[in-house]
C-alpha positions in Angstrom: 102.2 107.4 61.1 103.8 103.9 61.9 102.6 100.7 61.9 103.0 98.0 65.2 102.5 94.5 65.1 100.5 92.6 68.0 99.9 89.0 68.7 96.6 88.5 70.0 95.2 85.0 70.9 92.4 83.6 68.4 90.0 84.1 71.7 90.6 87.8 72.3 90.9 88.6 68.8 87.3 86.9 67.9 86.1 88.5 71.6 87.9 92.2 70.6 85.7 91.6 66.6 82.6 90.6 68.3 83.2 93.6 70.6 84.0 96.1 67.8 81.4 95.4 65.7 78.7 95.8 68.7 80.2 99.6 68.8 80.1 100.1 65.1 83.5 99.7 64.6 86.5 98.3 62.4 88.8 95.9 64.4 91.8 98.6 63.7 89.6 101.8 65.3 88.3 99.8 68.1 92.0 98.7 68.7 93.1 102.4 68.3 90.4 103.3 70.8 91.3 101.0 73.4 95.1 102.0 73.7 94.2 105.5 73.4 91.9 105.0 76.7 94.6 103.0 78.4 97.3 105.6 78.0 94.6 108.4 78.9 93.9 106.6 82.1 97.5 106.1 82.8 98.4 109.4 82.2 95.3 110.6 84.3 96.4 107.9 86.9 100.1 109.5 86.5 98.9 113.2 87.4 96.7 112.0 90.3 99.7 110.4 91.9 101.7 113.6 91.6 99.0 115.5 92.7 98.3 113.3 95.8 102.5 113.5 96.4 102.6 117.2 96.4 99.7 117.7 99.0 101.0 114.8 100.8 104.5 116.9 101.2 102.8 120.2 101.8 100.6 118.4 104.9 104.0 117.3 106.1 106.1 120.7 105.8 103.0 122.6 107.1 101.7 120.0 109.3 98.2 122.1 108.7 94.8 120.2 107.9 91.2 120.1 108.7 89.9 116.6 110.5 87.2 114.5 108.2 84.6 115.0 110.5 84.7 118.9 110.3 85.2 118.2 106.3 81.6 115.9 105.8 80.0 118.8 108.0 80.9 121.3 106.2 80.2 120.0 103.1 76.9 118.6 104.4 76.1 122.0 105.2 77.7 123.5 101.6 75.0 121.1 100.3 71.9 121.6 102.2 72.6 125.5 102.1 74.9 126.7 100.0 76.9 128.5 102.4 78.9 127.3 105.4 81.5 129.0 107.7 85.0 127.2 106.7 86.1 124.5 109.5 89.3 125.4 111.6 92.6 124.3 110.9 94.1 122.1 113.0 97.3 120.4 113.4 98.1 117.1 111.4 100.2 114.6 113.6 101.3 111.5 111.6 101.1 108.0 113.1 103.9 105.4 112.8 101.2 102.5 114.0 101.0 100.1 111.4 97.3 97.9 111.3 
């Protein structure tokens, strides 16, 4: 295990100490939890972005998609009855309009 030194302004250090006490943790434990949470969130964000990029690439390559209105109707019917026919796949037409 290694040691890292950080500099924290006095106001933030006092706020952190109060938050740690409310959570029933030491300042050290609180800081470790905050770092672990932030790193975990960053990893999740990266994974989501990579998934979105892959799906976007597939959409552009296949030009196949299901419209939002059809998707909403499908999900509503599935939620209401537990069964619904799958919506029809359509063709994606990307636009170049920038609004």
